[in-house]
N, C-alpha and C positions, 0 to 999 in steps of 0.2 A: 409570481408563479402559481397563482390560484388555478385549481383544476375544476373544470365544469363537471356536473354530475355524471354525464355519459362517459367521460374520460376516466373518472374515478372508478366507475363500474367495470370498465375494460381492464384496468390494472389490478383491481381487486380479484377479478376472475383469474387473471394470469399469475397471481401470487399464491393461489390455492395450492397447498402442499399435500392435501389429503386425497385429492382425486387427480393426481398429476398425470397419470397415463391417459386419462380422458382428454386432457388438454393437448396431447400430441396429435390428436385428430384434427385440431383446429388450425386454420391457416395463420392465425395470429401467433400461436406458440411456435409453429414452424418458422415463421418470420423472425422471431426473437432468437431462435437457435442459430439461424443463418447469420444474423447480425453479430452474435457473440463470436462465431467462427471467423468472420471477416475482421473483427476487432483484433483478435489474436494474430491473424494473418498479417495485418498491417504492422503490428509490433515486430513480428518476425522479419518482415521485409526491411524495416528500418535497421535492425541489427545486422542483417546480412549485407545490406548495402553500405554499411559504415564500419565494416571490418571487425565486428565483435565475434568472439568465439563462444559457441554455445557449450555450456557445462552441464553435465548430469550430476546433481548433488544428492546426498543421502536423504531419505525420508524417515529413517529411524536414526535418532541422534542422541547425543548427550545434551546437556543444557545449552550447548553451543548452537542448537537449533531453535533457541527461544527468542521471542521478542521481549519487550520490557516486562510484561506481566507473566511471571512464571506460573501464577495460579491458574492460568487458562491453558496449560499444557496437558495433553492426554498422556498419562503414564502407561507404559507397557512393560511386560517382563520379557527381556531379551536374553534367553538362555540363562536365566537366573540373575541377570544384571539389570539394574534400573535404567530404563531408557524412555524416550519420548517420541511421539509423532511430531515431525518437524513443523515449525511455524515460519522459518526463514532459512534461506540458503546463504545469507549475507556473509557470515564468517568464512564459509568455504570458498565463496567467490573472491573475497578479499585476498586470501592467500594466493590464489591463482592469478589475480590481477597483477601481482608483482612480476610474473613471468610472461603473461600473455597480453598485458596492457588494457584490453577491453574485453570483458566477459559478461555473459548473461545466462539466465536460466529461467525455466518455467517450473513452478512447483504447485502442489496442493498444500495450502497452509491450513493446519488444523488448530482450531481454537475452541476450548471448552467454554463457549459463551453461554451463560445461563439465560440470557434474554431471548425471548421469542418475539421478535419485532421486525420492523421494516428495514433495518440497516445492519443486522448482524447475521452471519452464517457460521456454522461450526467447521465447514470446509469450503474453501474458495480458491480460485486460481490467482496465483501471485507471480508476476513477472519481475525479475530483479536484474539489476546491472551494477557492475563495479568497473571503474575506470582509473587509470593513472591520470590524475589531473585535479584541478581545484573545484571549488564550490560553483563558481559561475559557469565553468565548462559543463559541469553536471546538469545544472538547470537548463542549459541549452539543449542537451541531449534529451532531457525529460520532455520539454515542450515539443520538440521535434518528433519524438517517438509517439506522443499522444496525437499529434497532428497527422502522422502517417496512419495511425489506426483509424481515426475518424475519416480520413480521406479514402481509405480502403473500403469502409462501409458505404460511403457515398458513391464510390465507383461501382461496387458490386451489388448493392442492395437498395437501389432506388425504389423498386416496386414494393419491397418489404417495408421500407420506411413509410411509404405512402399508405400502405394497408393499415399500418399502426397509427397513422395520423401524426407522424413526427414532423415538426416544422424544420425542414432542411435548411432554411435560411438561418435559423439559430445556430446550426452547426458551423457556420462560417466563423463564429466566435472562437473556435478552437485553433484558428490561425495564429502562430506566434508573431511577436513576443507576448507573453502573458504578464499581466500586472503583478507587481511585487510590493508588499508592505511588510514591515518588520512586526514581530510579536508585540513590541512596545507600542507601535502605532495602532495595532489591532486593539490593544487594551484601552487606548485613548478613544478610539471610535466606539467602543462598547462601554463608555463611561457610565451609562445608566443601567448597566447590568449587574452592578455590585461586585465586579471583579477587581482583584488586586494583582499587581505585578508578581508573577510567580505562580498564579493559578493556571491550571490546565484549561484549555478552551474545550467546551462541550460542542456537540454536533449543532445544537441550536445557535450557538455563537458563530460558528463557522458559516452556517447557512445565512445568518443575518448579515454577516460581512459581505458575502457574495451578492446578496440583494442590494445592499447599500452601494456597492461598487460596480453595478451594471449587469449583474447576472452573467458574468463571464469567468473563465478560469482565473484563479487567484493564488499566487504563491504567498504564504506567510512564512517569513524567514527569521532566523536568529532567536531561537527560543531559549528560555532559561535552562541552564545546564541541569538543574536538579530534577526537571520533569522529563528528561530525555535519556536515550540509551547510553550506556556507560562509555562506549567508544566513539561517541561523536566528538569531533575535535573542537577544543575551546577556541574562541575567537581571540587572536593575539592582542587585540586592543581592549578586550573586556572578557576576562576569564569566567565571568558569571554567566555568559551566554555561549552557545555553541553554533558553529556554522552549519545550520540545519534548515530545512524547509519542509512544509507540507503543502501539497497542491490541493486546493479546494475547488471542487467542480459544482456547477449548478445541479440541483436535485439530489445528488448523491453525497455531497460533502467531501471529506478527506479521501482522496483516491491515491495519493502518492506521499510516501515519507522518504526524506532524502537528507544526506549529510556528508561532509568531509569526515574521514576516519582518523582517529589517533593511531599512530604507528610507533610511538616511542614505548618500548617495553616497560620501563619503570612507571611511566605515567599511566599506561594502559592497565597495569596490574593494580596500581593505587586506585584508579577510578572504579575498577570492578569491585574491589573490596569495600569501597565506600558506598556502593550503589544499593538502592532499595531492592533491585533485582537479586543481588547476591544474598541479602538478608532473607528474602523469600525462598531462595534456593536452599539455604541452610535449614530453614523451617521444614522443608520437604525432604530432608535427609541428604541433600547434595553437599558438595564441597568444592574447593578450588580445583580439585582434580577433574571436574567436569570440563574445565577450560584448559587442561594441561597442554594438549597438542597445539592449541591456538596461541597460548602465551609463549610456549617454547619456540614456535616459529618466529615470533617477533623478538624474542631474546637473542636468537641466532642470526636473524636476517636484518640487514640495515634497510629499513623500510623506506619506500618512496611514497610521497603524498598521493593519496587515492581517495576516491569519493564514490558513493553509490546510493541506490534507491530501491524501493519496492513499489510496484504498480499494482494496485488492486483492480484486476481486470473487470470484475463484476460491477464495481462502482463506476468504471469508465463506461461500460455498457449502459448502466442505469442512467448516467448523465446524457448519453447519446439519445436514449429513448425518451428522456424527460419523464421517467417513471418515478413515483413516490415510494416504491418498495423494491428492495434488492432481490427479493424472491422471484421477481419477474424475469431476472436476467440470465437464467441458466436452466437447463432441463430438469436437473435433480437438485433443487436447493436444500441444503442440509441445515437443520437446526435441532434444538433439543427434542422437538416433537416429531421430527421426520427421520426415518431410517429406511432406505430402499433396499 
């Protein structure tokens, strides 16, 4: 995936956040915006055709709107109460999945990412789904939803792809099924990287695995429990791992995080209290009360096995484009240095 100098120059120009409005005059930036639109349209089409109910979730939340790293949440004063800008609608969707079976949402995910680089944004589009069903059913939904989004881009945006020099033959690789390897197999393949079982994979490791395995979408499954979100369901054959997966795409890296969810109240509460996330929450002045409504639901409700995921739309667009920089993928890319 080496980029020739002219291609590098093109993407560098489109990643510029300091003169963004000038870029809107260019056919290249207009093409990117249309491709982002069609990517979202394809995801929406998948959910509409497969019986999902769209949910509007809150964007001002308790810590129930947090991903694993509480430190990246934006604090806000909500009429004298401590609140946050949301990072995920997962827990809100989980509850409604118990009644509606298949649900999804689109949110703006806010992350106080200190890095100003080619793969992090402080605000990005996140599409999430939750279903009644197991891990394997979820993975099929994910790869089919991604395929729908890429297919919609190919159907609507051939001219724009050609203008940007995108190799449309490469996009055939988004046709399911996607290859799967376990986290343990990934560690073995990366044996010369100095990694031990239990270490979190960095972006460079994920991209190396994709290159090693044919530059195609790749699921990495069954991660160690200790490095994942507190409510990911333990594997019944090995409680040290969880039924989880990350979808790694060429160029952009991790684009989807997915898992079966724990729905047993006692185990859920125990896992939360043991988690690094909870320790970080306490350090920021939070408490178990941040999760009171969520835990109370599972205490009263006899849960049904459910699974879900979050799809980082900008990383899907980045992979479609074959771009080395996520700032290319959206008209107003937000990071620590940009505020429109």
